[in-house]
TIVEXBA-466813 format. One record per residue: x, y, z of N, C-alpha, C, CB in turn; residue in three letters; residue number from 0. Coordinates in pm, whole numbers, plus 50000, padded with zeros to 5 digits. Atoms other than C-alpha are relative to their C-alpha. Glycine has a CB too. Example, Ala and Ser with C-alpha at 12.3 -4.5 7.8 and 13.67 -1.06 7.14 Angstrom:
2
rec n.east: 50089&n.north: 49881&n.up: 50000&ca.east: 51230&ca.north: 49550&ca.up: 50780&c.east: 50090&c.north: 50120&c.up: 50000&cb.east: 49901&cb.north: 50003&cb.up: 50125&torlo: Ala&rotor: 0 .
rec n.east: 49918&n.north: 49881&n.up: 49994&ca.east: 51367&ca.north: 49894&ca.up: 50714&c.east: 49923&c.north: 50109&c.up: 50073&cb.east: 50041&cb.north: 50046&cb.up: 49858&torlo: Ser&rotor: 1 .
% end
This chain:
116
rec n.east: 50041&n.north: 49858&n.up: 49977&ca.east: 76863&ca.north: 07475&ca.up: 90525&c.east: 49859&c.north: 50015&c.up: 49983&cb.east: 50070&cb.north: 50096&cb.up: 49909&torlo: Met&rotor: 0 .
rec n.east: 50153&n.north: 49960&n.up: 49996&ca.east: 76546&ca.north: 07655&ca.up: 90587&c.east: 49988&c.north: 50138&c.up: 49966&cb.east: 49930&cb.north: 49979&cb.up: 50142&torlo: Arg&rotor: 1 .
rec n.east: 50036&n.north: 49884&n.up: 50057&ca.east: 76454&ca.north: 07933&ca.up: 90394&c.east: 49883&c.north: 50114&c.up: 50026&cb.east: 49988&cb.north: 49961&cb.up: 49899&torlo: Val&rotor: 2 .
rec n.east: 50106&n.north: 49960&n.up: 49980&ca.east: 76131&ca.north: 08141&ca.up: 90580&c.east: 49969&c.north: 50087&c.up: 49979&cb.east: 49972&cb.north: 49992&cb.up: 50068&torlo: Glu&rotor: 3 .
rec n.east: 50035&n.north: 49876&n.up: 50071&ca.east: 75955&ca.north: 08394&ca.up: 90412&c.east: 49879&c.north: 50103&c.up: 50117&cb.east: 49920&cb.north: 49940&cb.up: 49830&torlo: Cys&rotor: 4 .
rec n.east: 50088&n.north: 49927&n.up: 49930&ca.east: 75725&ca.north: 08650&ca.up: 90621&c.east: 49839&c.north: 50029&c.up: 49901&cb.east: 50090&cb.north: 50142&cb.up: 50041&torlo: Ser&rotor: 5 .
rec n.east: 50084&n.north: 49986&n.up: 50081&ca.east: 75501&ca.north: 08689&ca.up: 90320&c.east: 49982&c.north: 49966&c.up: 49897&cb.east: 49985&cb.north: 50068&cb.up: 49992&torlo: Thr&rotor: 6 .
rec n.east: 50003&n.north: 50132&n.up: 50107&ca.east: 75338&ca.north: 08500&ca.up: 90039&c.east: 50091&c.north: 50089&c.up: 49858&cb.east: 49785&cb.north: 49936&cb.up: 49947&torlo: Leu&rotor: 7 .
rec n.east: 49944&n.north: 49948&n.up: 50070&ca.east: 75489&ca.north: 08774&ca.up: 89803&c.east: 50162&c.north: 49965&c.up: 49987&cb.east: 49963&cb.north: 50111&cb.up: 50027&torlo: Asp&rotor: 8 .
rec n.east: 49874&n.north: 50025&n.up: 49967&ca.east: 75833&ca.north: 08734&ca.up: 89945&c.east: 50019&c.north: 49828&c.up: 49935&cb.east: 50019&cb.north: 50029&cb.up: 50176&torlo: Asp&rotor: 9 .
rec n.east: 49980&n.north: 50156&n.up: 50030&ca.east: 75770&ca.north: 08332&ca.up: 89922&c.east: 49980&c.north: 49964&c.up: 49819&cb.east: 49863&cb.north: 49906&cb.up: 50103&torlo: Phe&rotor: 10 .
rec n.east: 49993&n.north: 50028&n.up: 50155&ca.east: 75663&ca.north: 08382&ca.up: 89526&c.east: 50146&c.north: 50051&c.up: 49933&cb.east: 49868&cb.north: 50085&cb.up: 49921&torlo: Leu&rotor: 11 .
rec n.east: 49905&n.north: 49976&n.up: 50028&ca.east: 75942&ca.north: 08578&ca.up: 89491&c.east: 50109&c.north: 49886&c.up: 49968&cb.east: 50017&cb.north: 50074&cb.up: 50079&torlo: Val&rotor: 12 .
rec n.east: 49906&n.north: 50106&n.up: 49972&ca.east: 76173&ca.north: 08335&ca.up: 89602&c.east: 49973&c.north: 49843&c.up: 49912&cb.east: 49989&cb.north: 49980&cb.up: 50167&torlo: Asn&rotor: 13 .
rec n.east: 50023&n.north: 50140&n.up: 50060&ca.east: 75979&ca.north: 08038&ca.up: 89389&c.east: 50036&c.north: 50037&c.up: 49849&cb.east: 49831&cb.north: 49932&cb.up: 50023&torlo: Leu&rotor: 14 .
rec n.east: 49996&n.north: 49940&n.up: 50141&ca.east: 75986&ca.north: 08287&ca.up: 89086&c.east: 50157&c.north: 50019&c.up: 49963&cb.east: 49915&cb.north: 50151&cb.up: 49993&torlo: Gly&rotor: 15 .
rec n.east: 49837&n.north: 50027&n.up: 50025&ca.east: 76363&ca.north: 08275&ca.up: 89091&c.east: 50041&c.north: 49890&c.up: 49926&cb.east: 50075&cb.north: 49980&cb.up: 50124&torlo: Thr&rotor: 16 .
rec n.east: 49987&n.north: 50116&n.up: 50004&ca.east: 76353&ca.north: 07929&ca.up: 89061&c.east: 50000&c.north: 49975&c.up: 49803&cb.east: 49875&cb.north: 49932&cb.up: 50106&torlo: Leu&rotor: 17 .
rec n.east: 50007&n.north: 50046&n.up: 50130&ca.east: 76301&ca.north: 07976&ca.up: 88682&c.east: 50159&c.north: 49957&c.up: 49916&cb.east: 49921&cb.north: 50121&cb.up: 49927&torlo: Thr&rotor: 18 .
rec n.east: 49861&n.north: 50017&n.up: 50071&ca.east: 76699&ca.north: 07960&ca.up: 88580&c.east: 50013&c.north: 49849&c.up: 50025&cb.east: 50136&cb.north: 50099&cb.up: 50068&torlo: Asn&rotor: 19 .
rec n.east: 49963&n.north: 50157&n.up: 49990&ca.east: 76862&ca.north: 07618&ca.up: 88506&c.east: 50065&c.north: 49961&c.up: 50129&cb.east: 50102&cb.north: 49955&cb.up: 49885&torlo: Pro&rotor: 20 .
rec n.east: 49937&n.north: 50035&n.up: 49886&ca.east: 77028&ca.north: 07625&ca.up: 88844&c.east: 49934&c.north: 49936&c.up: 50095&cb.east: 50048&cb.north: 50095&cb.up: 50051&torlo: Val&rotor: 21 .
rec n.east: 50115&n.north: 50074&n.up: 49854&ca.east: 76744&ca.north: 07510&ca.up: 89066&c.east: 49863&c.north: 49953&c.up: 49968&cb.east: 49954&cb.north: 50122&cb.up: 50128&torlo: Ser&rotor: 22 .
rec n.east: 50135&n.north: 50060&n.up: 50018&ca.east: 76388&ca.north: 07344&ca.up: 89075&c.east: 49970&c.north: 49968&c.up: 50107&cb.east: 49980&cb.north: 49897&cb.up: 49918&torlo: Glu&rotor: 23 .
rec n.east: 50051&n.north: 50051&n.up: 49888&ca.east: 76152&ca.north: 07291&ca.up: 89277&c.east: 49958&c.north: 49870&c.up: 49996&cb.east: 49907&cb.north: 50070&cb.up: 50039&torlo: Val&rotor: 24 .
rec n.east: 50023&n.north: 50146&n.up: 50015&ca.east: 76146&ca.north: 06911&ca.up: 89388&c.east: 49884&c.north: 49946&c.up: 49991&cb.east: 50047&cb.north: 49938&cb.up: 50088&torlo: Phe&rotor: 25 .
rec n.east: 50172&n.north: 50073&n.up: 50006&ca.east: 75876&ca.north: 06706&ca.up: 89226&c.east: 49930&c.north: 50083&c.up: 49948&cb.east: 49915&cb.north: 49964&cb.up: 50137&torlo: Gly&rotor: 26 .
rec n.east: 50096&n.north: 49892&n.up: 50053&ca.east: 75726&ca.north: 07007&ca.up: 89072&c.east: 49925&c.north: 50029&c.up: 50092&cb.east: 49919&cb.north: 49971&cb.up: 49888&torlo: Gly&rotor: 27 .
rec n.east: 50077&n.north: 49967&n.up: 49912&ca.east: 75541&ca.north: 07054&ca.up: 89377&c.east: 50011&c.north: 50092&c.up: 50096&cb.east: 49979&cb.north: 49920&cb.up: 50041&torlo: Ala&rotor: 28 .
rec n.east: 50021&n.north: 49863&n.up: 49879&ca.east: 75422&ca.north: 07361&ca.up: 89621&c.east: 49870&c.north: 49915&c.up: 50078&cb.east: 49936&cb.north: 50206&cb.up: 49912&torlo: Val&rotor: 29 .
rec n.east: 50091&n.north: 50017&n.up: 49907&ca.east: 75250&ca.north: 07239&ca.up: 89926&c.east: 49920&c.north: 50065&c.up: 50061&cb.east: 50034&cb.north: 49966&cb.up: 50063&torlo: Tyr&rotor: 30 .
rec n.east: 50108&n.north: 49920&n.up: 49938&ca.east: 74943&ca.north: 07430&ca.up: 90089&c.east: 49933&c.north: 49941&c.up: 50053&cb.east: 49928&cb.north: 50068&cb.up: 49937&torlo: Ala&rotor: 31 .
rec n.east: 50121&n.north: 50030&n.up: 49861&ca.east: 74745&ca.north: 07434&ca.up: 90400&c.east: 49931&c.north: 50079&c.up: 50066&cb.east: 50044&cb.north: 49950&cb.up: 50109&torlo: Asp&rotor: 32 .
rec n.east: 50077&n.north: 49916&n.up: 49929&ca.east: 74502&ca.north: 07617&ca.up: 90580&c.east: 49930&c.north: 49958&c.up: 50137&cb.east: 49911&cb.north: 50039&cb.up: 49913&torlo: Val&rotor: 33 .
rec n.east: 50017&n.north: 50068&n.up: 49906&ca.east: 74490&ca.north: 07538&ca.up: 90926&c.east: 49901&c.north: 50085&c.up: 50130&cb.east: 50142&cb.north: 49956&cb.up: 50031&torlo: Ile&rotor: 34 .
rec n.east: 50090&n.north: 49890&n.up: 49913&ca.east: 74181&ca.north: 07665&ca.up: 91168&c.east: 50043&c.north: 49923&c.up: 50159&cb.east: 49785&cb.north: 49999&cb.up: 49950&torlo: Arg&rotor: 35 .
rec n.east: 49917&n.north: 50010&n.up: 49859&ca.east: 74337&ca.north: 07611&ca.up: 91568&c.east: 49823&c.north: 50041&c.up: 50077&cb.east: 50181&cb.north: 50155&cb.up: 50028&torlo: Thr&rotor: 36 .
rec n.east: 50113&n.north: 49941&n.up: 49866&ca.east: 74022&ca.north: 07616&ca.up: 91833&c.east: 50058&c.north: 50082&c.up: 50069&cb.east: 49944&cb.north: 49899&cb.up: 50112&torlo: Pro&rotor: 37 .
rec n.east: 49947&n.north: 49931&n.up: 49904&ca.east: 74095&ca.north: 07864&ca.up: 92066&c.east: 49955&c.north: 49982&c.up: 50173&cb.east: 49974&cb.north: 50127&cb.up: 49949&torlo: Met&rotor: 38 .
rec n.east: 50050&n.north: 50045&n.up: 49830&ca.east: 74078&ca.north: 07811&ca.up: 92466&c.east: 49970&c.north: 49814&c.up: 49984&cb.east: 49799&cb.north: 50109&cb.up: 50060&torlo: Gly&rotor: 39 .
rec n.east: 49978&n.north: 50113&n.up: 49989&ca.east: 73973&ca.north: 07477&ca.up: 92583&c.east: 49851&c.north: 49936&c.up: 50007&cb.east: 50094&cb.north: 49981&cb.up: 50110&torlo: Thr&rotor: 40 .
rec n.east: 50117&n.north: 50035&n.up: 49997&ca.east: 73592&ca.north: 07475&ca.up: 92533&c.east: 49996&c.north: 49885&c.up: 49933&cb.east: 49919&cb.north: 50088&cb.up: 49961&torlo: Asp&rotor: 41 .
rec n.east: 50007&n.north: 50121&n.up: 50134&ca.east: 73472&ca.north: 07131&ca.up: 92392&c.east: 49900&c.north: 50061&c.up: 49897&cb.east: 49930&cb.north: 49823&cb.up: 50054&torlo: Ser&rotor: 42 .
rec n.east: 50092&n.north: 49951&n.up: 50166&ca.east: 73249&ca.north: 07343&ca.up: 92090&c.east: 50044&c.north: 50102&c.up: 50041&cb.east: 49814&cb.north: 49992&cb.up: 49949&torlo: Asn&rotor: 43 .
rec n.east: 49913&n.north: 49874&n.up: 49971&ca.east: 73530&ca.north: 07625&ca.up: 92076&c.east: 49902&c.north: 50089&c.up: 49884&cb.east: 50204&cb.north: 49980&cb.up: 49962&torlo: Pro&rotor: 44 .
rec n.east: 50102&n.north: 49874&n.up: 50104&ca.east: 73338&ca.north: 07946&ca.up: 91910&c.east: 50099&c.north: 50089&c.up: 49936&cb.east: 49882&cb.north: 50123&cb.up: 50102&torlo: Val&rotor: 45 .
rec n.east: 49894&n.north: 49943&n.up: 50031&ca.east: 73687&ca.north: 08082&ca.up: 91821&c.east: 50085&c.north: 49944&c.up: 49920&cb.east: 50052&cb.north: 50030&cb.up: 50089&torlo: Lys&rotor: 46 .
rec n.east: 49896&n.north: 50086&n.up: 50028&ca.east: 73929&ca.north: 07958&ca.up: 91568&c.east: 50102&c.north: 50111&c.up: 49911&cb.east: 49941&cb.north: 49854&cb.up: 49913&torlo: Phe&rotor: 47 .
rec n.east: 49888&n.north: 49934&n.up: 50114&ca.east: 74295&ca.north: 08086&ca.up: 91421&c.east: 50000&c.north: 49940&c.up: 49878&cb.east: 50150&cb.north: 49989&cb.up: 50040&torlo: Ser&rotor: 48 .
rec n.east: 49995&n.north: 50055&n.up: 50162&ca.east: 74331&ca.north: 08055&ca.up: 91101&c.east: 50158&c.north: 50050&c.up: 49939&cb.east: 49851&cb.north: 50087&cb.up: 49889&torlo: Val&rotor: 49 .
rec n.east: 49845&n.north: 49990&n.up: 50078&ca.east: 74686&ca.north: 08014&ca.up: 90922&c.east: 50006&c.north: 49961&c.up: 49881&cb.east: 50109&cb.north: 49922&cb.up: 50055&torlo: Thr&rotor: 50 .
rec n.east: 49932&n.north: 50020&n.up: 50157&ca.east: 74818&ca.north: 08005&ca.up: 90552&c.east: 50118&c.north: 49947&c.up: 50049&cb.east: 50029&cb.north: 50145&cb.up: 49893&torlo: Phe&rotor: 51 .
rec n.east: 49846&n.north: 50039&n.up: 50046&ca.east: 75095&ca.north: 07764&ca.up: 90500&c.east: 50059&c.north: 49934&c.up: 49890&cb.east: 50049&cb.north: 49931&cb.up: 50081&torlo: Gln&rotor: 52 .
rec n.east: 49925&n.north: 50034&n.up: 50141&ca.east: 75325&ca.north: 07699&ca.up: 90203&c.east: 50143&c.north: 49959&c.up: 50030&cb.east: 50005&cb.north: 50132&cb.up: 49893&torlo: Ala&rotor: 53 .
rec n.east: 49853&n.north: 50047&n.up: 49973&ca.east: 75630&ca.north: 07505&ca.up: 90171&c.east: 50001&c.north: 49909&c.up: 49819&cb.east: 50018&cb.north: 49868&cb.up: 50192&torlo: Ser&rotor: 54 .
rec n.east: 49968&n.north: 50041&n.up: 50109&ca.east: 75848&ca.north: 07382&ca.up: 89877&c.east: 50148&c.north: 49935&c.up: 50066&cb.east: 49995&cb.north: 50117&cb.up: 49880&torlo: Ala&rotor: 55 .
rec n.east: 49811&n.north: 50091&n.up: 49998&ca.east: 76205&ca.north: 07143&ca.up: 89863&c.east: 50050&c.north: 50097&c.up: 49854&cb.east: 50006&cb.north: 49735&cb.up: 49947&torlo: Val&rotor: 56 .
rec n.east: 49933&n.north: 49952&n.up: 50152&ca.east: 76432&ca.north: 07328&ca.up: 89611&c.east: 50088&c.north: 49937&c.up: 50015&cb.east: 50042&cb.north: 50145&cb.up: 49954&torlo: Val&rotor: 57 .
rec n.east: 49903&n.north: 50079&n.up: 49958&ca.east: 76674&ca.north: 07150&ca.up: 89505&c.east: 50104&c.north: 50052&c.up: 49861&cb.east: 49947&cb.north: 49824&cb.up: 50022&torlo: Arg&rotor: 58 .
rec n.east: 49882&n.north: 49941&n.up: 50098&ca.east: 77018&ca.north: 07320&ca.up: 89311&c.east: 50064&c.north: 49900&c.up: 49944&cb.east: 50108&cb.north: 50086&cb.up: 50065&torlo: Leu&rotor: 59 .
rec n.east: 49884&n.north: 50103&n.up: 50071&ca.east: 77244&ca.north: 07207&ca.up: 89084&c.east: 50079&c.north: 49933&c.up: 50031&cb.east: 50068&cb.north: 50032&cb.up: 49940&torlo: Glu&rotor: 60 .
rec n.east: 49898&n.north: 50024&n.up: 49924&ca.east: 77476&ca.north: 07120&ca.up: 89302&c.east: 49944&c.north: 49855&c.up: 50068&cb.east: 50034&cb.north: 50130&cb.up: 50100&torlo: Asp&rotor: 61 .
rec n.east: 50042&n.north: 50123&n.up: 49918&ca.east: 77254&ca.north: 06842&ca.up: 89433&c.east: 49920&c.north: 50051&c.up: 50150&cb.east: 50152&cb.north: 49904&cb.up: 50035&torlo: Gly&rotor: 62 .
rec n.east: 50049&n.north: 49956&n.up: 49864&ca.east: 77188&ca.north: 07030&ca.up: 89763&c.east: 49867&c.north: 50035&c.up: 49988&cb.east: 50074&cb.north: 50115&cb.up: 50059&torlo: Ser&rotor: 63 .
rec n.east: 50163&n.north: 49944&n.up: 50019&ca.east: 76799&ca.north: 07115&ca.up: 89855&c.east: 50033&c.north: 50084&c.up: 50130&cb.east: 49838&cb.north: 49866&cb.up: 50010&torlo: Glu&rotor: 64 .
rec n.east: 50024&n.north: 49937&n.up: 49884&ca.east: 76681&ca.north: 07368&ca.up: 90105&c.east: 49848&c.north: 50002&c.up: 49991&cb.east: 50073&cb.north: 50139&cb.up: 50017&torlo: Tyr&rotor: 65 .
rec n.east: 50159&n.north: 50004&n.up: 49983&ca.east: 76318&ca.north: 07420&ca.up: 90260&c.east: 49961&c.north: 50147&c.up: 49958&cb.east: 49945&cb.north: 49962&cb.up: 50169&torlo: Leu&rotor: 66 .
rec n.east: 50078&n.north: 49834&n.up: 50075&ca.east: 76122&ca.north: 07756&ca.up: 90080&c.east: 49858&c.north: 49929&c.up: 50113&cb.east: 49954&cb.north: 50019&cb.up: 49727&torlo: Leu&rotor: 67 .
rec n.east: 50117&n.north: 50010&n.up: 49918&ca.east: 75843&ca.north: 07804&ca.up: 90372&c.east: 49959&c.north: 50164&c.up: 50025&cb.east: 50034&cb.north: 49907&cb.up: 50148&torlo: Ala&rotor: 68 .
rec n.east: 50050&n.north: 49856&n.up: 49943&ca.east: 75590&ca.north: 08093&ca.up: 90466&c.east: 49890&c.north: 49923&c.up: 50068&cb.east: 49950&cb.north: 50140&cb.up: 49881&torlo: Val&rotor: 69 .
rec n.east: 50121&n.north: 49980&n.up: 49931&ca.east: 75339&ca.north: 08132&ca.up: 90731&c.east: 49957&c.north: 50065&c.up: 49993&cb.east: 49980&cb.north: 49997&cb.up: 50084&torlo: Gly&rotor: 70 .
rec n.east: 50083&n.north: 49866&n.up: 49965&ca.east: 75054&ca.north: 08383&ca.up: 90764&c.east: 49904&c.north: 49972&c.up: 50052&cb.east: 49959&cb.north: 50088&cb.up: 49903&torlo: Ile&rotor: 71 .
rec n.east: 50108&n.north: 50015&n.up: 49912&ca.east: 74830&ca.north: 08428&ca.up: 91031&c.east: 49887&c.north: 50101&c.up: 49948&cb.east: 50047&cb.north: 50027&cb.up: 50151&torlo: Lys&rotor: 72 .
rec n.east: 50094&n.north: 49954&n.up: 50091&ca.east: 74500&ca.north: 08513&ca.up: 90850&c.east: 49892&c.north: 50085&c.up: 50117&cb.east: 49929&cb.north: 49859&cb.up: 49904&torlo: Cys&rotor: 73 .
rec n.east: 50084&n.north: 49968&n.up: 49877&ca.east: 74303&ca.north: 08590&ca.up: 91174&c.east: 49928&c.north: 49901&c.up: 50079&cb.east: 49906&cb.north: 50086&cb.up: 49966&torlo: Gly&rotor: 74 .
rec n.east: 50069&n.north: 50115&n.up: 49917&ca.east: 74023&ca.north: 08445&ca.up: 91330&c.east: 49855&c.north: 49983&c.up: 49974&cb.east: 50014&cb.north: 50024&cb.up: 50152&torlo: Tyr&rotor: 75 .
rec n.east: 50154&n.north: 50026&n.up: 50052&ca.east: 73652&ca.north: 08258&ca.up: 91233&c.east: 49939&c.north: 50037&c.up: 50140&cb.east: 49956&cb.north: 49821&cb.up: 49937&torlo: Asp&rotor: 76 .
rec n.east: 50139&n.north: 50025&n.up: 49876&ca.east: 73359&ca.north: 08268&ca.up: 91477&c.east: 49927&c.north: 49912&c.up: 49906&cb.east: 49885&cb.north: 50161&cb.up: 50062&torlo: Tyr&rotor: 77 .
rec n.east: 50101&n.north: 50079&n.up: 49992&ca.east: 73126&ca.north: 08000&ca.up: 91518&c.east: 49892&c.north: 50008&c.up: 50055&cb.east: 50027&cb.north: 49925&cb.up: 50030&torlo: Glu&rotor: 78 .
rec n.east: 50110&n.north: 50004&n.up: 49914&ca.east: 72893&ca.north: 08159&ca.up: 91673&c.east: 49839&c.north: 50086&c.up: 49913&cb.east: 50065&cb.north: 50088&cb.up: 50156&torlo: Asp&rotor: 79 .
rec n.east: 50163&n.north: 49911&n.up: 50116&ca.east: 72533&ca.north: 08392&ca.up: 91559&c.east: 50080&c.north: 50092&c.up: 49901&cb.east: 49853&cb.north: 50150&cb.up: 50119&torlo: Ala&rotor: 80 .
rec n.east: 49956&n.north: 49915&n.up: 50164&ca.east: 72790&ca.north: 08586&ca.up: 91323&c.east: 50069&c.north: 49951&c.up: 49913&cb.east: 50079&cb.north: 50119&cb.up: 50002&torlo: Ser&rotor: 81 .
rec n.east: 49970&n.north: 50106&n.up: 50084&ca.east: 72927&ca.north: 08347&ca.up: 91179&c.east: 50122&c.north: 50019&c.up: 49900&cb.east: 49879&cb.north: 49972&cb.up: 49928&torlo: Arg&rotor: 82 .
rec n.east: 49869&n.north: 49956&n.up: 50099&ca.east: 73270&ca.north: 08573&ca.up: 91048&c.east: 50094&c.north: 49860&c.up: 49997&cb.east: 50106&cb.north: 50154&cb.up: 50076&torlo: Asp&rotor: 83 .
rec n.east: 49868&n.north: 50109&n.up: 50041&ca.east: 73470&ca.north: 08358&ca.up: 90855&c.east: 50085&c.north: 50087&c.up: 49907&cb.east: 49950&cb.north: 49839&cb.up: 49907&torlo: Arg&rotor: 84 .
rec n.east: 49956&n.north: 49917&n.up: 50049&ca.east: 73643&ca.north: 08668&ca.up: 90737&c.east: 50158&c.north: 49935&c.up: 49960&cb.east: 49977&cb.north: 50116&cb.up: 50088&torlo: Ser&rotor: 85 .
rec n.east: 49871&n.north: 50011&n.up: 50031&ca.east: 74013&ca.north: 08474&ca.up: 90796&c.east: 50001&c.north: 49896&c.up: 49922&cb.east: 50087&cb.north: 49993&cb.up: 50104&torlo: Ala&rotor: 86 .
rec n.east: 50009&n.north: 50155&n.up: 50101&ca.east: 73922&ca.north: 08152&ca.up: 90615&c.east: 49990&c.north: 50050&c.up: 49850&cb.east: 49835&cb.north: 49888&cb.up: 50035&torlo: Ser&rotor: 87 .
rec n.east: 49991&n.north: 49940&n.up: 50157&ca.east: 73835&ca.north: 08426&ca.up: 90309&c.east: 50168&c.north: 50048&c.up: 49974&cb.east: 49879&cb.north: 50161&cb.up: 49982&torlo: Asp&rotor: 88 .
rec n.east: 49860&n.north: 49992&n.up: 50007&ca.east: 74192&ca.north: 08520&ca.up: 90356&c.east: 50100&c.north: 49924&c.up: 49984&cb.east: 50030&cb.north: 50037&cb.up: 50072&torlo: Val&rotor: 89 .
rec n.east: 49936&n.north: 50146&n.up: 50013&ca.east: 74327&ca.north: 08206&ca.up: 90354&c.east: 50009&c.north: 49962&c.up: 49832&cb.east: 49892&cb.north: 49876&cb.up: 50091&torlo: Ala&rotor: 90 .
rec n.east: 50059&n.north: 50128&n.up: 50104&ca.east: 74118&ca.north: 08075&ca.up: 90074&c.east: 50084&c.north: 50110&c.up: 49880&cb.east: 49764&cb.north: 49960&cb.up: 49982&torlo: Ser&rotor: 91 .
rec n.east: 49938&n.north: 49880&n.up: 50059&ca.east: 74237&ca.north: 08429&ca.up: 89877&c.east: 50144&c.north: 49971&c.up: 49955&cb.east: 49999&cb.north: 50116&cb.up: 50103&torlo: Lys&rotor: 92 .
rec n.east: 49834&n.north: 50056&n.up: 49987&ca.east: 74590&ca.north: 08344&ca.up: 89954&c.east: 50064&c.north: 49867&c.up: 49920&cb.east: 50023&cb.north: 49959&cb.up: 50158&torlo: Leu&rotor: 93 .
rec n.east: 50006&n.north: 50154&n.up: 50048&ca.east: 74564&ca.north: 07988&ca.up: 89848&c.east: 50009&c.north: 50044&c.up: 49854&cb.east: 49848&cb.north: 49897&cb.up: 50045&torlo: Lys&rotor: 94 .
rec n.east: 49999&n.north: 50014&n.up: 50197&ca.east: 74458&ca.north: 08077&ca.up: 89497&c.east: 50070&c.north: 50093&c.up: 49921&cb.east: 49850&cb.north: 50021&cb.up: 49924&torlo: Glu&rotor: 95 .
rec n.east: 49845&n.north: 49950&n.up: 50054&ca.east: 74700&ca.north: 08350&ca.up: 89440&c.east: 50125&c.north: 49926&c.up: 49982&cb.east: 50049&cb.north: 50091&cb.up: 50083&torlo: Arg&rotor: 96 .
rec n.east: 49918&n.north: 50100&n.up: 50020&ca.east: 74930&ca.north: 08064&ca.up: 89492&c.east: 49983&c.north: 49911&c.up: 49881&cb.east: 49996&cb.north: 49932&cb.up: 50107&torlo: Leu&rotor: 97 .
rec n.east: 50043&n.north: 50075&n.up: 50068&ca.east: 74761&ca.north: 07850&ca.up: 89282&c.east: 50009&c.north: 50060&c.up: 49890&cb.east: 49898&cb.north: 49955&cb.up: 50031&torlo: Asn&rotor: 98 .
rec n.east: 49978&n.north: 49940&n.up: 50086&ca.east: 74764&ca.north: 08099&ca.up: 89030&c.east: 50135&c.north: 50032&c.up: 49890&cb.east: 49961&cb.north: 50070&cb.up: 50053&torlo: Glu&rotor: 99 .
rec n.east: 49820&n.north: 49967&n.up: 50038&ca.east: 75167&ca.north: 08179&ca.up: 89010&c.east: 49999&c.north: 49855&c.up: 49971&cb.east: 50139&cb.north: 50067&cb.up: 50146&torlo: Phe&rotor: 100 .
rec n.east: 49941&n.north: 50103&n.up: 50022&ca.east: 75206&ca.north: 07797&ca.up: 89023&c.east: 49968&c.north: 49950&c.up: 49827&cb.east: 49952&cb.north: 49904&cb.up: 50117&torlo: Cys&rotor: 101 .
rec n.east: 50055&n.north: 50048&n.up: 50145&ca.east: 74999&ca.north: 07709&ca.up: 88737&c.east: 50077&c.north: 50075&c.up: 49857&cb.east: 49823&cb.north: 50042&cb.up: 49998&torlo: Leu&rotor: 102 .
rec n.east: 49926&n.north: 49920&n.up: 50112&ca.east: 75192&ca.north: 07989&ca.up: 88520&c.east: 50126&c.north: 49906&c.up: 49994&cb.east: 50037&cb.north: 50176&cb.up: 50041&torlo: Gly&rotor: 103 .
rec n.east: 49858&n.north: 50015&n.up: 50002&ca.east: 75518&ca.north: 07813&ca.up: 88599&c.east: 49990&c.north: 49827&c.up: 50013&cb.east: 50089&cb.north: 50095&cb.up: 50137&torlo: Arg&rotor: 104 .
rec n.east: 50007&n.north: 50125&n.up: 50009&ca.east: 75437&ca.north: 07460&ca.up: 88544&c.east: 49991&c.north: 49881&c.up: 50131&cb.east: 50104&cb.north: 49988&cb.up: 49925&torlo: Asn&rotor: 105 .
rec n.east: 49985&n.north: 50038&n.up: 49855&ca.east: 75382&ca.north: 07373&ca.up: 88941&c.east: 49888&c.north: 49953&c.up: 50033&cb.east: 50037&cb.north: 50100&cb.up: 50094&torlo: Leu&rotor: 106 .
rec n.east: 50105&n.north: 50035&n.up: 49933&ca.east: 75157&ca.north: 07195&ca.up: 89123&c.east: 49960&c.north: 49994&c.up: 50128&cb.east: 49987&cb.north: 49921&cb.up: 49974&torlo: Thr&rotor: 107 .
rec n.east: 50031&n.north: 49957&n.up: 49881&ca.east: 74985&ca.north: 07280&ca.up: 89448&c.east: 49946&c.north: 49891&c.up: 50034&cb.east: 49929&cb.north: 50116&cb.up: 50016&torlo: Val&rotor: 108 .
rec n.east: 50026&n.north: 50048&n.up: 49949&ca.east: 74943&ca.north: 07032&ca.up: 89678&c.east: 49935&c.north: 49969&c.up: 50134&cb.east: 50048&cb.north: 49990&cb.up: 49969&torlo: Arg&rotor: 109 .
rec n.east: 50025&n.north: 50014&n.up: 49868&ca.east: 74781&ca.north: 06970&ca.up: 89990&c.east: 50050&c.north: 49968&c.up: 50090&cb.east: 49942&cb.north: 49959&cb.up: 50018&torlo: Pro&rotor: 110 .
rec n.east: 49907&n.north: 50033&n.up: 49922&ca.east: 74995&ca.north: 06950&ca.up: 90285&c.east: 50111&c.north: 50102&c.up: 50062&cb.east: 50051&cb.north: 49909&cb.up: 49935&torlo: Gly&rotor: 111 .
rec n.east: 49887&n.north: 49931&n.up: 49967&ca.east: 75317&ca.north: 07071&ca.up: 90431&c.east: 50105&c.north: 49937&c.up: 49992&cb.east: 49999&cb.north: 50048&cb.up: 50105&torlo: Arg&rotor: 112 .
rec n.east: 49827&n.north: 50051&n.up: 49984&ca.east: 75730&ca.north: 06979&ca.up: 90438&c.east: 50045&c.north: 50019&c.up: 50099&cb.east: 50105&cb.north: 50057&cb.up: 49923&torlo: Val&rotor: 113 .
rec n.east: 49939&n.north: 49969&n.up: 49840&ca.east: 75860&ca.north: 06936&ca.up: 90764&c.east: 50098&c.north: 49941&c.up: 49975&cb.east: 49930&cb.north: 49949&cb.up: 50144&torlo: Ser&rotor: 114 .
rec n.east: 49850&n.north: 50055&n.up: 49994&ca.east: 76236&ca.north: 06912&ca.up: 90832&c.east: 49994&c.north: 49839&c.up: 50099&cb.east: 50115&cb.north: 50144&cb.up: 50092&torlo: Glu&rotor: 115 .
% end
């Protein structure tokens, strides 16, 4: 099973409910990644789509597991004269918020993402 959240708040709410004894985050790890995807087919792209992703495998007391995931489109970065990297700034703030949340719950944030 896969549980997809549309916001980081929803993802954190789901992780926050895991403090009870009936479930745990597998390996104590949450995986997070910031992805910059070039837009267009130019060999020297100027515009990049930026997405923040986080995922964790939740193990229930009965041994069953499910994937908890969130993907947030942060906007666009521009590698032109403007050097606008506001989307990467948004993604960095989301990752920092996740790090702070996990630190208080004895969870480790690792690079990457979990896939089925």
